[in-house]
C-alpha positions in Angstrom: 8.2 -104.2 84.9 7.4 -105.7 81.5 4.0 -106.7 82.8 3.3 -103.1 83.9 4.2 -101.8 80.4 1.9 -104.3 78.8 -1.0 -103.3 81.1 -0.5 -99.6 80.4 -0.4 -100.0 76.7 -3.6 -102.1 76.8 -5.3 -99.4 78.8 -4.4 -96.6 76.3 -5.6 -98.6 73.4 -8.8 -99.4 75.2 -9.4 -95.7 75.9 -8.8 -94.8 72.3 -11.1 -97.5 71.0 -13.9 -96.3 73.3 -13.6 -92.8 71.7 -13.5 -93.9 68.1 -14.5 -97.4 67.0 -12.7 -96.9 63.6 -9.7 -94.5 63.8 -9.5 -94.4 59.9 -13.1 -93.4 59.5 -12.2 -89.7 59.0 -9.8 -90.6 56.2 -12.3 -92.9 54.6 -15.3 -90.6 54.6 -13.3 -87.4 53.9 -14.2 -85.7 57.1 -10.7 -84.2 57.2 -11.0 -82.6 53.7 -12.2 -79.0 54.0 -10.8 -78.1 50.5 -13.3 -76.2 48.3 -11.2 -74.2 45.9 -11.2 -73.5 42.1 -7.7 -74.2 40.9 -8.2 -73.2 37.3 -11.1 -72.3 34.9 -11.4 -71.6 31.2 -14.5 -70.3 29.4 -15.4 -70.2 25.7 -14.0 -66.9 24.3 -11.8 -66.3 27.4 -8.9 -63.9 26.9 -5.8 -64.8 29.0 -5.6 -66.3 32.4 -8.3 -65.4 35.0 -7.4 -64.1 38.5 -8.8 -66.3 41.2 -9.0 -64.9 44.7 -10.3 -66.6 47.9 -11.8 -63.8 49.9 -12.6 -65.9 52.9 -13.7 -69.4 53.9 -17.1 -68.9 52.2 -16.5 -66.5 49.3 -14.2 -65.9 46.4 -13.9 -63.8 43.2 -12.8 -64.8 39.7 -11.9 -61.9 37.4 -11.8 -62.7 33.7 -12.1 -61.2 30.2 -14.4 -62.6 27.5 -14.5 -61.8 23.8 -18.2 -61.8 23.1 -17.6 -62.0 19.3 -16.1 -65.4 19.9 -19.0 -66.7 22.0 -22.0 -68.2 20.2 -24.5 -67.5 23.0 -23.7 -65.2 26.0 -26.6 -66.7 28.1 -24.9 -70.1 27.6 -21.1 -69.6 27.7 -19.5 -73.0 27.7 -17.1 -74.0 30.5 -14.2 -75.5 28.7 -12.3 -76.7 31.7 -12.8 -76.5 35.5 -10.2 -77.8 37.9 -11.2 -78.1 41.6 -9.3 -79.1 44.7 -9.2 -82.8 45.7 -12.6 -84.4 45.8 -14.5 -81.1 45.7 -17.6 -80.7 43.5 -19.3 -77.7 41.9 -22.7 -76.6 40.7 -21.3 -76.6 37.1 -18.8 -78.9 35.5 -16.5 -78.9 32.4 -18.8 -78.8 29.4 -21.6 -77.0 31.2 -22.7 -73.5 30.6 -23.0 -70.2 32.6 -25.3 -67.2 31.9 -23.3 -64.0 31.7 -26.2 -61.8 30.9 -27.7 -61.7 34.4 -25.5 -59.8 36.8 -22.5 -61.5 38.2 -22.9 -65.3 37.8 -21.5 -67.6 40.5 -19.8 -71.0 40.9 -20.4 -72.8 44.2 -17.7 -75.3 45.2 -18.4 -77.9 47.9 -15.8 -79.8 49.9 -16.3 -83.6 50.8 -17.4 -82.7 54.3 -20.2 -80.4 53.0 -18.6 -77.0 53.4 -19.0 -74.6 50.5 -17.4 -71.5 48.9 -19.2 -69.2 46.4 -17.1 -67.6 43.7 -18.5 -64.5 42.0 -17.5 -64.2 38.3 -16.6 -60.6 37.4 -16.4 -60.5 33.6 -15.1 -57.6 31.5 -15.5 -57.4 27.7 -12.3 -58.1 25.8 -12.0 -56.3 22.4 -9.2 -57.0 19.9 -8.8 -53.6 18.4 -6.9 -54.9 15.4 -10.0 -56.7 13.9 -11.9 -54.9 11.2 -11.4 -53.6 7.6 -8.8 -51.1 6.6 -7.8 -49.1 3.5 -4.2 -48.0 2.8 -3.8 -44.2 2.7 -0.1 -43.8 2.3 3.2 -45.6 2.1 6.4 -44.0 3.5 10.1 -45.0 3.3 12.8 -43.5 5.4 16.3 -44.5 4.4 19.7 -43.7 2.9 23.3 -43.5 4.2 24.7 -40.7 6.4 22.0 -39.6 8.8 24.6 -37.6 10.8 25.5 -35.6 7.6 21.9 -34.8 6.5 22.0 -37.4 3.8 19.0 -39.6 4.6 15.5 -39.0 3.1 11.8 -39.6 3.8 9.9 -40.4 0.6 6.5 -41.6 -0.5 7.4 -44.3 -3.0 4.4 -43.5 -5.2 5.8 -39.9 -5.6 8.9 -41.4 -7.3 7.0 -43.3 -10.0 10.1 -43.3 -12.3 11.9 -45.5 -9.8 9.5 -48.4 -10.2 8.5 -51.0 -12.7 5.7 -50.0 -15.0 2.6 -52.0 -16.1 0.5 -50.6 -13.2 2.4 -52.5 -10.6 4.2 -49.7 -8.8 3.5 -48.5 -5.3 0.2 -46.9 -6.4 -1.2 -50.4 -7.0 -1.5 -50.8 -3.2 -3.8 -47.8 -2.7 -7.0 -49.5 -3.6 -6.3 -52.6 -1.5 -8.4 -53.6 1.5 -7.0 -55.3 4.6 -9.5 -57.4 6.6 -8.4 -58.7 10.0 -10.4 -61.4 11.6 -9.9 -62.8 15.2 -9.4 -66.5 15.3 -8.2 -67.4 18.8 -7.2 -65.9 22.1 -4.2 -67.8 23.4 -3.6 -68.9 26.9 -0.9 -66.2 27.4 -3.4 -63.5 26.4 -2.0 -63.0 22.9 -4.4 -63.1 19.9 -4.2 -64.6 16.5 -6.3 -64.6 13.4 -6.3 -64.1 9.6 -5.6 -61.2 7.4 -7.1 -60.9 3.9 -5.2 -58.5 1.6 -7.6 -57.9 -1.3 -5.9 -56.5 -4.4 -8.7 -54.0 -5.2 -10.4 -53.3 -8.4 -7.2 -53.3 -10.4 -6.4 -56.8 -9.2 -2.8 -55.7 -8.8 -0.3 -55.3 -6.0 3.0 -53.5 -5.9 5.6 -55.8 -7.4 8.4 -54.0 -5.6 10.7 -54.0 -8.7 13.1 -51.0 -8.8 13.5 -49.8 -12.3 16.9 -50.5 -14.0 16.9 -46.9 -15.4 17.3 -45.6 -11.9 19.9 -48.1 -10.9 23.4 -46.5 -11.2 25.2 -49.7 -10.2 24.1 -52.1 -12.9 21.4 -50.4 -14.9 19.2 -53.5 -14.3 15.9 -53.9 -12.4 16.2 -55.0 -8.7 13.5 -57.0 -6.9 13.0 -55.4 -3.5 10.3 -57.8 -2.3 12.2 -58.5 0.9 11.9 -54.9 1.9 8.4 -53.9 0.8 6.1 -57.0 0.7 5.6 -56.9 4.4 1.9 -57.7 4.4 1.5 -60.8 2.4 -0.7 -60.9 -0.7 -4.0 -62.7 -0.3 -4.6 -64.6 2.9 -2.1 -64.8 5.8 -2.2 -65.3 9.5 -1.3 -62.8 12.2 -0.2 -63.0 15.8 -0.4 -60.1 18.2 2.0 -60.2 21.1 0.9 -57.9 23.8 4.1 -58.2 25.8 6.4 -56.7 23.2 3.7 -54.9 21.1 4.5 -56.7 17.8 2.2 -58.0 15.1 3.7 -60.9 13.1 2.4 -61.9 9.7 2.9 -65.4 8.3 2.3 -66.1 4.6 1.2 -69.4 3.0 4.9 -70.5 2.7 5.7 -69.8 6.4 7.6 -66.6 5.8 7.2 -64.2 8.7 7.3 -60.4 8.9 6.9 -58.3 12.1 5.8 -54.7 12.8 4.4 -52.5 15.4 1.1 -50.5 15.2 1.8 -46.8 15.9 -0.9 -44.2 16.4 -1.3 -41.1 14.3 1.0 -38.2 15.2 4.3 -36.7 14.2 7.5 -38.7 14.5 11.1 -37.5 14.0 13.3 -39.5 11.6 16.9 -39.7 13.0 18.5 -37.4 10.4 20.5 -34.3 11.4 18.5 -32.2 11.5 15.5 -34.6 12.2 13.0 -35.1 9.4 9.4 -35.0 10.6 6.9 -37.6 9.6 3.2 -36.7 10.2 0.8 -39.6 10.1 -2.8 -38.7 9.7 -3.9 -42.1 10.9 -2.4 -45.2 12.5 0.3 -47.1 10.6 2.1 -50.4 10.6 5.8 -49.7 11.2 8.4 -52.1 9.8 12.1 -51.9 10.7 14.1 -52.9 7.6 17.7 -54.1 7.3 19.4 -52.4 4.4 23.1 -51.9 3.8 24.9 -48.6 4.1 26.3 -47.5 0.8 28.3 -44.3 0.7 28.6 -44.6 -3.1 24.9 -44.0 -3.4 24.3 -41.3 -0.8 22.3 -38.7 -2.6 20.2 -40.7 -5.0 16.9 -42.6 -4.9 18.6 -45.9 -5.4 20.5 -45.4 -2.1 17.3 -44.7 -0.2 14.9 -47.4 -1.7 17.3 -50.2 -2.7 20.5 -50.0 -0.7 19.6 -48.8 2.8 15.9 -48.5 3.5 15.6 -48.1 7.3 11.9 -47.8 8.2 8.8 -48.6 6.2 5.3 -47.3 7.2 2.0 -48.5 5.8 -0.6 -45.9 6.9 -4.0 -47.3 7.2 -7.6 -46.1 7.8 -10.0 -48.3 9.8 -13.5 -48.4 8.2 -16.7 -48.1 10.3 -18.1 -51.2 12.0 -20.2 -53.2 9.6 -18.4 -52.0 6.5 -18.3 -54.5 3.7 -15.6 -54.7 1.1 -17.1 -54.0 -2.4 -17.4 -57.2 -4.4 -15.4 -55.7 -7.3 -12.5 -55.1 -4.9 -12.3 -58.7 -3.6 -9.6 -59.7 -6.1 -6.4 -61.7 -5.7 -3.6 -60.9 -8.1 -2.7 -63.7 -10.5 1.0 -64.7 -10.4 3.0 -62.8 -12.9 5.8 -64.6 -14.7 8.6 -62.2 -15.6 8.9 -61.8 -19.4 12.4 -63.0 -20.5 14.5 -60.4 -22.1 14.5 -60.8 -25.9 17.6 -62.3 -27.4 19.6 -59.7 -29.4 19.6 -60.3 -33.1 22.9 -61.7 -34.3 25.1 -59.2 -36.1 26.0 -60.0 -39.6 29.7 -60.1 -40.2 31.7 -60.5 -43.4 35.4 -60.3 -44.2 34.8 -59.1 -47.7 36.1 -55.6 -48.4 39.3 -53.5 -48.5 41.1 -52.6 -45.3 44.0 -50.4 -44.3 46.3 -51.2 -41.3 45.8 -48.9 -38.4 48.3 -50.2 -35.8 50.6 -53.0 -35.0 50.8 -54.2 -31.4 53.0 -56.8 -29.8 52.6 -58.1 -26.3 55.6 -59.9 -24.7 58.4 -59.9 -22.3 59.3 -62.2 -19.4 60.2 -60.0 -16.4 57.9 -57.0 -17.2 55.6 -57.9 -20.1 53.9 -55.0 -22.0 52.1 -54.0 -25.1 54.5 -52.4 -27.7 54.0 -50.7 -31.0 56.9 -52.1 -33.2 56.8 -48.9 -35.3 57.8 -46.9 -32.2 60.8 -49.2 -31.7 62.3 -48.9 -35.2 65.8 -48.7 -33.8 65.6 -52.1 -32.2 66.2 -54.1 -35.4 68.1 -54.1 -38.7 66.4 -52.3 -41.5 66.9 -54.1 -44.8 65.7 -52.8 -48.1 63.5 -50.2 -46.3 61.5 -53.0 -44.6 61.0 -51.5 -41.1 57.6 -51.8 -39.3 56.6 -48.4 -40.6 56.4 -49.7 -44.1 53.2 -51.7 -42.9 51.3 -48.4 -42.7 51.5 -48.0 -46.5 
């Protein structure tokens, strides 16, 4: 029986060997590998992640977006990365270039056994609508306490000039500013980032956001409201546009961040009862602020601007393509050191002179201490030779 098994096994091996001299030849030469796929690709100026579709065994499609203003030469768009299936090759490699000016370009991928698949690149132009130069046309603040009782207000800060610090650094100082947004990078998640230059304009001044002490019923002192109204940083900052939640985040040189949404022109209802309409003649940055309700300052400007500002709008007007900021307006405000309040002159005092006694007051007592006028308590002591407390008035 054992001999029969041995002969049968030898016969099977002999048959197999006659069919294939080297059973591992297919593994060694890659004959088994039909893979010819593009796993991932990234081009210079590409926005987001491309959509790669294998139509059939011989064709495929890659849909992508390119920002042409971030590409040095559209006939030679650099392939930054190209990831292929195992052992596959392509007619272009990472670091190579593709011409996007002649119809739909293609990438041909070949498997180790010589089969190929041709991917057609369908490119659409990506435009970051935020980039460009803007002027500021209006500032709006909605705020106050008691919206349900018709107590909130919608104001233009510049219309309340008496509420702000003088020296030309009130809200009106923002009106000659220029905002220049430049695209820097398109991130892998499709979001965009770049720089914002906030030129101070010909007056070289920005709103210092100082609420005047004369309009402060609480302390009578000026209040710095930078945390509410310096939402777009002075000078240069960076911005990040998040397309998933619609926000634009500014980061200043110190790392401080502020976020807003860009709302189109139109009429919006502020949540007062009855609603207060806000009509924007152009698009605006909308900032949601975090004030504090204050029922003691319900009907005054201080309650709107300083205590409980709710929403801040910076209305902007985009300038035509190719617009250049005037050289005289390319200014950055110099830091302003607050002037210390002058020390009051010391009052001259002197004891010289003649006085009369106006009142005697004694404070005392253990269980229930109080201030007492001894003259009003003449019956509490013995009067000798007319020397009661009332004689001190003479």
